C-alpha positions in Angstrom: 2.7 -8.5 -24.7 1.0 -7.8 -28.0 -1.6 -5.6 -26.2 0.8 -3.5 -24.2 -0.8 -0.3 -25.5 -4.4 -1.3 -24.5 -4.2 -3.6 -21.5 -5.7 -1.9 -18.4 -6.2 -4.8 -16.0 -3.9 -7.6 -15.3 -4.9 -10.2 -12.7 -2.2 -12.8 -11.9 -3.2 -13.8 -8.4 -2.9 -17.3 -6.9 0.0 -18.5 -9.1 3.6 -19.5 -8.3 5.2 -16.3 -9.7 8.6 -15.6 -8.1 9.8 -12.6 -10.1 8.1 -10.0 -12.3 9.6 -9.9 -15.8 11.0 -6.5 -17.0 8.7 -6.6 -20.0 5.7 -6.4 -17.7 6.6 -2.8 -16.9 6.0 -1.8 -20.5 2.3 -2.1 -19.8 2.1 1.6 -19.1 -1.7 1.8 -19.5 -2.3 -0.6 -16.6 -4.9 0.7 -14.2 -5.2 -2.4 -12.1 -2.5 -5.0 -11.2 -3.3 -7.9 -8.9 -0.3 -10.2 -8.1 -1.5 -11.4 -4.7 -0.9 -14.9 -3.4 2.3 -15.6 -5.3 5.9 -16.1 -4.2 7.2 -12.7 -5.2 10.1 -11.6 -3.1 10.9 -8.2 -4.6 8.9 -5.4 -6.1 11.2 -3.8 -8.8 11.7 -0.1 -8.8 10.3 -0.1 -12.4 6.9 -0.1 -10.6 7.2 3.6 -11.0 6.5 3.1 -14.8 2.9 2.6 -14.0 1.8 6.2 -13.8 -1.8 5.4 -14.5 -2.1 2.5 -12.0 -5.1 3.0 -9.8 -5.1 -0.3 -7.9 -2.2 -2.4 -6.8 -2.7 -5.7 -4.9 0.6 -7.3 -3.8 -0.8 -9.0 -0.7 0.2 -12.5 0.4 3.7 -12.6 -1.1 7.2 -12.7 0.3 8.0 -9.0 -0.3 10.3 -7.6 2.3 10.6 -4.0 1.1 8.4 -1.6 -0.8 10.5 0.6 -3.2 10.2 4.3 -2.3 9.6 5.2 -5.9 6.1 3.7 -5.6 5.3 7.3 -4.8 5.6 8.0 -8.6 2.4 6.0 -9.2 0.5 9.2 -9.0 -2.9 7.7 -9.8 -2.7 5.0 -7.2 -5.9 5.0 -5.1 -6.0 1.4 -3.7 -2.8 -0.2 -2.3 -2.9 -3.6 -0.6 0.4 -4.9 0.9 -1.2 -7.2 3.5 0.6 -10.4 4.5 4.1 -9.6 3.4 7.2 -9.8 5.7 7.7 -6.1 5.7 9.7 -4.5 8.5 8.8 -1.0 7.6 6.8 1.1 5.2 8.8 3.7 3.3 8.1 7.2 4.3 7.6 8.1 0.6 4.3 6.2 0.7 2.8 9.3 2.4 3.5 11.2 -0.9 0.9 9.2 -2.8 -1.7 11.8 -2.3 -4.3 10.0 -4.5 -4.5 7.0 -2.0 -8.0 6.4 -0.8 -7.6 2.8 0.5 -4.5 1.5 2.3 -4.3 -2.1 3.5 -1.3 -3.0 5.6 -2.6 -6.0 7.7 -0.3 -8.7 9.1 3.0 -7.3 7.9 4.9 -7.2 11.3 4.8 -3.4 11.1 6.3 -1.7 14.2 5.1 1.8 13.3 2.9 3.7 10.9 4.7 6.4 8.8 5.0 9.5 11.0 3.4 11.7 8.4 0.4 9.3 7.6 -1.8 12.4 7.9 -0.5 13.6 4.6 -2.8 11.1 2.9 -5.7 13.6 2.9 -7.9 11.5 0.6 -7.6 8.3 2.7 -11.1 6.8 3.4 -10.0 3.3 4.6 -6.8 2.5 6.6 -6.3 -1.0 7.8 -3.2 -1.9 9.8 -4.4 -4.8 12.0 -2.4 -7.7 13.3 1.0 -5.9 13.4 3.2 -4.9 16.3 2.2 -1.2 16.5 2.9 0.4 19.8 2.0 3.9 19.0 -0.2 5.8 16.6 1.4 9.0 15.1 -0.4 12.2 16.0 -0.8 13.1 12.3 -3.5 10.4 12.1 -5.9 13.2 13.3 -5.4 14.9 10.0 -7.2 12.2 8.1 -10.4 14.1 7.8 -12.0 11.8 5.2 -11.4 8.6 7.0 -14.4 6.3 7.3 -12.8 3.1 8.5 -9.7 2.8 10.7 -8.8 -0.7 11.7 -5.9 -1.0 14.1 -7.1 -4.2 15.9 -4.8 -6.8 17.3 -1.7 -4.7 17.8 0.3 -3.6 20.9 -1.0 0.0 21.0 -0.5 1.4 24.5 -2.2 4.8 24.2 -3.9 7.0 21.6 -2.7 10.5 20.6 -5.0 13.5 21.5 -5.4 14.1 17.8 -7.7 11.0 17.6 -10.4 13.4 18.7 -10.1 15.2 15.3 -11.2 12.2 13.3 -14.7 13.3 12.2 -16.2 10.6 9.9 
């Protein structure tokens, strides 16, 4: 990690990584981290060290829980947690006000965070191939949303607030 002060992009996708080393979290200037398609089971709480991180791709791993302190990644605009065995998304995720793209496909998700509408800058929200039964009414507050993909779920009805989606 000789370049820990200058490294901005780290792409480690399609490997056999099982655990992220503690030294990785010294790379505080990272703006993009891609660790998709590995065997990672846990995202350490030290992820909060990445205050400049704009893009995080942890898709296609074995991660069961997203640490709530991910909310301290204040610059995060793109988050991809697709294809992980998650049972829930921490409510704290709705505190990442900088998010513009959120991908949560195929994670066995039973519900979207109740306050998903707090993500006022969200342009793309994908949560297809889950087990969603309801859509929270706060979804109508996502005034900048251009793409909403909730296909292949178990949604029974849509909230009245769906009519407030403008884009």
